[in-house]
N, C-alpha and C positions, 0 to 999 in steps of 0.2 A: 610371633614370639610368645605373646601372652597365652595363647591357646596351647602351645607346646609346653609351657611351664605348667599349665593346668593339668595336662595329661600326666606329666611326670609327678606332680604333687599328688594326683589322684592315685597313681600306682604306688607311690610311697606310702600314702595313707592306708590304702587297702592292704599292703604288705604288713604294715604294723598291726592292722586289725586281724589279719588272718593268722599271724604268727602265734599269739598267745593261745594257751590251751582253753578249752571250753570253760573250765572251772574258774578262770580268771575273768571271763566275760559275764558270768552269772553270779548272783549272791552266793557266797560259800555254803550257806545253810540249805540252799535249794538245788544244788547241782545234781545230787543223787536222785532227788525226787523228780527233777526235770527229766532225767534220762529214763527213769522208770515209767513216768507218765507218757513220754514220747513213744516208748515201746508198746504200751497199751493202746495208744492212739493208732499206731501203725497197724496193729492187729485188727482193731475194730473198723478202720476206715474202709476196708474192702467190702463190708456189708452195710455201710452207712446208707447208701442210696436206697437199697431195698427196704431197710428198716424205716427210714424217715418217710417214705412215700405211703406208708400204711397209717400214719398218724394224722390227727386232725390239724395240728399246727403246721405240718408240712404242706397240707393241702391249702391252708390259708396263705402260706408263703408263696406257693406256686401261683395262686390266683393274683396275689399282690404284684408279682413280678411279671405277669403275663405268660408264665410257663403253662403249657397245655397239659392235659391229663395223659398224653401218650407216654408209655413206659420208656425209660432210657433217656440218655442225654442227647440233645440236639440244639445247636445254637439257633436253628430255624424255629424252634419252639419258644424262643424268648422274643418278645416283641421289641423291635428297635425303636418303637415309639416311647418306650419306657427307658429312662436314662440310668436306672439303678436296679440291682438285684439285692435280695435280702441275704443276711448271713446264713440263714437256714438253708436257702437254696444253694449257696456256694458250698457249704459243708457237705450237702448231699451229693454234689457233683464234682468234688474237688479232685478226684482221681481220674477224671476223663482226659484222655490224651490230647484232644483237640481244644482243651481249655487252658489258657495261660493266665496266671494270676500275677499281677505286678504290684509291688510295693513302691509307690511313687511319692513317698514322704519327702516333704521339703518344708523348711521353716524360715520365718522372717529372721533377718540378721540379729535383731535384738532379743530373740528367743533363746539364743545360745544353746541350740539343740543340734546334735549331729545325726542326721538321718541314716547315714551308712553304718555308724556304730550301733544305733538303735535296731537297725535291721539285723545286724550280726547277732545281737542278744536275743531278739524275739521277733518272729514274723510268722505269718500264716504258712503252714506246710506247703512246700513246692513253689512258693512265691519267688519270683525273680525281682531284682532291684532295678528300678527304672530311674536313672539319674537325670533329673530335670535340668540341671545345669550342664551336664555332660552332653545330652542329646539336644543341642541347641546350635544357633547360628554363631559361627566363630568369627564372622566378619564385622561384628558390632560390639560396642562396649555395653550396650543395654543388656540387662540380665535375662537369661534363658529365653531368648527370642526363638521363634519358629525356625527350625533348620530348613534347608532346601529339601526337595523331594528325594534327591539322590542320597543326601545325608541321612534322612529319616529312614529310608529303606535299608541303608547300610547298618544303622544302629539297631533296628528291629531284627535284621537278619543275624547280627552278632548275638542277640539275645535268644535266638532260636524261635522267633515268632514267624508263623506262616500266614498267608491270607485265608487259609481255611480255618484258622483258629478263632475261637471266641475269646475275648480279652476282658477280664475283670480287674479293675484298678482300685486300690485302696490307699489310705495314708494313715499316719499315726495320730491325727487330730480329730478324726471323725469323717468329715468331708471337707477337704481344702484343696491341696495340690492335686489330688486324684482327678478333680474336675478338669484341670488344665490338660492332663494326659488324655482323658476322655475326649476332650475337644481336639487335641492334636491328631489322634487317630481318625476322627471324623473329617478333619481338614484334608487328610491324605487319603480319603476315600474308603476307610475301613469302618463300616457301620456296626459291625458285630463287636461292640465295646460297651461296657457298662461299668458304673461306679458301685462299689460295695457300700450299701446304705449304712451309715454309721461307722464305717471303717474299722480299723483295728480295735478301737475301744469297744465298739458294739460286739465285735467277734469275741473278745475276751469276756465281756460282761455276760454273754450268752453261754459261757462255760466251755467254749471250744479251745482246743489246745493250740499252742504255738511251738515253734521249733527254733533252734539256733543253728547258724551256719558254721559248724566247727571246721568244715573243709574249705569254706570260702569260695566254693565253685561259682555260686551266683554272683558274688562280688567280682570275681575274675571276669565273668561275662559282662558285667556292667562296665568294667574297665575296658574290655575288648570293644564294647559298643562305642565308648568315648574315643578310643584310638581309631576305630573305623571312620568315625565322623571327622576326626582330625585329618586322616589321609584324604578323604574326599575334598576337604577344603584346601588341601595342598596339591590337588590335581592328580592324586594317585588313584589307581584302580583297586577296588575292594571286591573280593569274591569269597564264597558264593553269595549271591543275593537271592534270598528266599522270600522276601517280602516286596510286593509290587505296590506302588502308590498310584493314586489318581487324584490329583490336586483339585480341591473344591474352593475356588477363589472367593465365592460368595460368603464363606464362613470366616474370613479374616480381612480386616481393614487396615489400611496404612494411614499415616499421618495426613497425606494429601486428601484421602477420602473423608477424614474427619473434618478437615478444614473446609472442604467443599460443602459438607453437610451442615456445618455451622453457618455458612453464608446463605445456603439454600436448603433449609431443613426438609428432608424427605423421610428421615428416620428419627424416631425418638432416641435420645442418647441417655442411657442410664449408667450410673457410676456406682460400683459395688463397695467403695471405701466407706469408712465410718463417717457419720455426720460431721464430727469435729474436724476431720481431715478435709472433707469436702468444703466446709465453711471456711477453712483456713485458720481455725482457732487452735488446732493441734498440729505439731510439726510432723513432717513426713519421716518415716523410719530410716530413710536413706539420707545421708549427709549431702548438703548442697542442692537439695530439691526444694523448690519453692512450694508453699502451701496454696490451697485453693482448688478451683475446678475449671473445666472447660466451659466457656459460655454456652448456655442453652441446655446443659446436661441436668439431669435430675438424680438425686441421691436415693439409692435403694440398697442399704447396707446388706451385704450377703448373709449375715446371720438370720435375717428375716425369712430365709428359705427353709429353716429347720425348726423342728420341735425341740423339747428339752433334752431329748436323747441324741441329738445331732443327726436325726434322720430326716429325709426330705418330706416336707409337708404334703398332705393330700392336695389334689388339684383345686378343690374349692377354696381351701385356705390360701394356697399360693395366689390364686386369682385375687382374693381380697387384699393380699399384701401389695400386689402391684397396683391395684386400683386405688388404694389409700395413698399411694405416692403419685397419683394423677398420671399413671401410665396406662394408655389405652392398648388393650390386647387386639384391637381391630386394625391397628396401624403398625408399620414396620418398626422394629426395635434393634438397636445395636448397643453393645455393652463395653465398658472399660473399667479399669480399676487402677492399681498402682503399677504393676508390671505384667498384667495380663493373666494373673492366676485366679483371683476371686471373681473376676468378670465371668469366668467360665462356669461358676456356680450359678450366677443369674441365668446364663444361657441354658444350664441344666434344668433349672426350675421352669423356664419358659418352654423347654423341650417337653416336659411333662404336660404342659398346657396345649400342646399341639403346634407350637411355634418352633419348628425344627430347623429353621434357616436363619437364626440370630447370629450375626457376625460379631466377633470380638476384635477390638482395637489392640493389636499385638503389643505395640510400644507403650500404650496406655499413658498414665500420668507422668511416669518417669521420662518418657520421650518428650511429651508435650511441654512439661515444665522446664526442661533444659534447653528449649529453643527460645532465645531472648526476644525474638520478634513476634511471638505468639501471645494473644490476649489471655488473661487469666482473671477470673472473678473470685473474690473472697480472700485474696492475698493481702493480709494486714501489713506485711512488710513493705508493700509497694504503695500504701496509702499515706 
């Protein structure tokens, strides 16, 4: 029932967003300028790839992201050992048909930001909207948990994503929820996925244009993806399925695995939440969730993975950040956070360091802290 209401409310919300004219979604003083700029961008984009490949900064961007010097676009030319691509690389390859760009913006409840509405107002050209809450497990009350293989395949197919596609994911904060979607694709066997380093803020700061979804086509696709997943969980058939999954169980942990690891530690457990939340001196952002941390875990706040421009640190700097928190890169590591989002940022940082098999505890602190019989450290309310 709850998931059905979700789908209806999603459709209602998207209808309200699609109905207003473009001028009502943008500041009134900039609507005409936006349309003029968009037309200029569309004209220039066809030659962007050739022009950029002749410049020094493009060559640096290609080296940074692992792109080879071979002319033309190919996902095989991007190293999957790198978790990110630069905004320069994306801009140069944006029109390639086998490249899908996803806006996976999602915000904490206390931020009071609407990712769907923000997408409608401004997003990277050709980007689809990936609804993190919609493409999720409908059988649990925990937020945005990993869906089943069948459900993820149905959702991606509704968005028009194929297995041949390379996928670049970004969000509106820099790098936050995009890391979760990067991890999801990898869990389901699609390694041709990268996060846009610095996200939408970096894209705009670099002077690249954005567009508005006056037609709402991408929002309708996001709604269709949510509906497809709803049908899967209701036992209905969804077709066509254009995206095939291959589940990688070693990349996702359950509560039982975390419990077993706590009793017999074989993996180092790192927590991406802030030190105050980890120590139990700050409340959790969700009501009814106890403060503190899982016994034996270590705090590595996810902002430590970035520089001041919200781009992923170089490997040597990342290594220092983990070592200063007494995390050995020579031993297995698993990650958790509040609801399985920012833990994926830690997994992304470790991926750059060559640790490509770091599992994420999907339920994370929200699941652990709501189990009354599980031990907690640092919970001042229980002392």
